[in-house]
N, C-alpha and C positions, 0 to 999 in steps of 0.2 A: 496551463492548469493554474487555477487561483491559488495563491499562496496564503498560508495561515499568518495572521498578524501575530508575530512573535511576542512582543512585550505585552499585548493585551491578553493573549492566551496563557501567558506565564504568570499573570497576576496571582500573588499568594503562593507561588511555587517555592518550596523549601530550598534555601541556598541561592535564591535569586532576589535581587533588590530592584523593584520596579522603578523605572526612571520617572522623574518628575517633569523633565523638560524634553523638547524635541531632539536636542543634541544627544541626550542619553538614550533615546529610542533608536536613533540612527546608529549609535555605537553598539547597542545590543543586537540590532539587525545585522550589522556588518560582521560581528563576531559569530553569530549563529550561522550566517550564510557561509562564512569562511570555514567554520567547523564542518559543515556538510561537504564542502568541496575537498577539504584536506582528507576527510575520512574515506573519500572515494578512491584515493590513491595510496593510503597508508593505514596501518592498524592503529587502534586507539592508543596503545601504549607508546607508539612512535610519534604521536602528535603532542608536541610540547606547547605550553602556554605561550612561550616566546614565538614559536612558529605561527601559532594561531593569531597572535597580536600583529605580527609582521604581515601576515596575509590580509588581515582586516585594516591594516594601517592605523592601529591605535596603540596606546601604551599599555604596559602590563598593569599599571595603576588603574587605567580605565576598565580593564578586565575585572580586577578585584573590586572595583566599584559597582559591578553588576552581578558577579558570581562569586560564591564563597570559595570555589576551587574547581579543579578539572572534573571531579566526580559530579558536582552540582551542574556544571556546564553540560556534560554528557546527558545527565538526567533531563535537563531542559530540552535538549535535542530530541530525546525519546518522547517526551510529552508532546512536543510540537508535531512530531511525526504521527502520533496517535490521533491528535486533534485534527490533523490534516486529512487522514483517512476517514475520520468520523464525519467531517463536513462534506468531503467529496462523496461519501456513500449516501448521505442524506440528499444531496443535490441530484445524484444519479437516480435514486429511487423515485424522487419527485418527477424527474424528467420522463421516466418510463411510464408514468401515469398520465402523461399528456402527449398529444400528437399521435401520429399513425406510424407505429414501429413495426418492423418485421423482425423475425428471429435473427436473420443474418446481420441486419443493421445493429440490432441490440448487442449481439455478441461482439461485433467489431468494435463498437464504442467501449464496451466493458473491458475488452482485452487492451485496447489502446490506453485507456485511462489508468488501468492497473499498472501497465508497464511504465507509464510516465511517472506515476506516483512512486513506484519502487525505484525508478531511476533517480528521482530527486532525493530520495532518502536511502539509497543503497548502502552508503558507508555506515549510516546509523544502524540499519538493519543488520549488516554484516557484523559490526562490532557488538551489537546486542546478542546475537546468536553465539558468537565466540566467547564473549565475556560471561554469559550466563548459560553455557552449555550444560551445566550440571544442576541448574536450578530454574524453576519455572517463572520466577518473579519478573525477570527482564522481558521475556517474550510474551507473557500472559496478556498484557493489554492489546498487543497486536493480534494475537490469536482470537481474543474475545471480539474485537471489532470486525475481524474477517468473518467469524462465525455469524455474527448478527447481520452483516451485509448479505451473506449468502442466503440466510433464512428469509431475508426480505426479498431477495431475488426469486426464490423458488416459485411462489404463486404467480409472479409476473411472467416468468419464463413459461410456466405451464399455460397461461392464457395465450401466449404467442405460438405455442406448439399446436394449437387448434383444438380439435374435438376431444371430448373426455376420453382418457385412456382406460382400457379395460382393467388395468392394474395401476391405480394412481400412486400407490405406495412405491411400486417399482420405478415409475417415472420420476418421482421426487428423488429417489436414491440416485438415479442416473444424472439428474440435474446437479445434485450436490457433489457427486463424484466428478462430473465434468468441470465444475469450478475448482475442485481440489486439484485436478490436473493442471488447470490454468494457473492457479496461484503457485503450485509446486514448480512448474516450468519457469515462471518468471522469477521467483525467489531463487531457484537454483542457478539461473543465469546471473543473478546478482552475487551469489555467494561463491559459486565455483567456476562460472564462465566456461561451461563445457563446450560451447559451440554447437553447431556451426554458426548460429545467429547470436550476436551479443545483445545485451539489454538496450543498447543505444541504436540498434538496427531496426528501422521501421518495418522491415519485412517480417519481423516477428509478429506484428499485429495481424497481418493477412494470414500467415501460415497457421498461427495458433487459433484465430477465430474460425477459420475454415475447418480445422481439425475438430474443434469443439462442436461446431454446428453439425458436422458429419457424424460425430459420435452420438449426439442426441437424436438425430434422425434415424440412424441405424438401430439404436436401442429401441426407439418407438416402433419401428417396423418389426423387430424381433419380438417385442412384447405383444404386439397385436397378433402376429402370426402364432405365437405360442398359445394365445387365448382363443383363437378361432377354432371352433369345433369342426371336426372332420365331416365331410358330406357323405 
């Protein structure tokens, strides 16, 4: 998965001082990547700036030369995660408008890329949900980007499902709910790790994409059957 350019994407971000030289860019990238890795194994409150700098192999002075403090650093990680999903969503929608896609192949690619994106940012997502569990501000950008992505997918998935449905409104609901199940399953794996498949297990791609495909096809058959007049 293509990675977001940290320093460039954070230009003008509050609490972040954009580097002027390549060394400063490397320092910022090292800190941001170390933050992602540490948050995968520990909560935000247990991640100290000293641990972060040790992981990135930079001094605390270098950290404060780039970030105002820990809150500004975490906000930068959140912004990069949102920008990452924005860029990935745009690329994916553009790809679906090119080439000869099947429904099975499309859903397999969507599940795989969603899982990998969440895997890359799982610590940031987990910390965001836990830190902002009583307020919408922290999670709102992620929710908005996901909603926009799904709305972009709906007409494209409809085309792949073939002939016009007798009840287009019902089919669109099924598509939206199918992706709600997909995102819910993957995010739940990141937050709660309920098993049997973990977020890093590639078998989740196959199992989840097949389940999503079967759901959409079954709902299409049911809708068509319900709308077919008795002879």
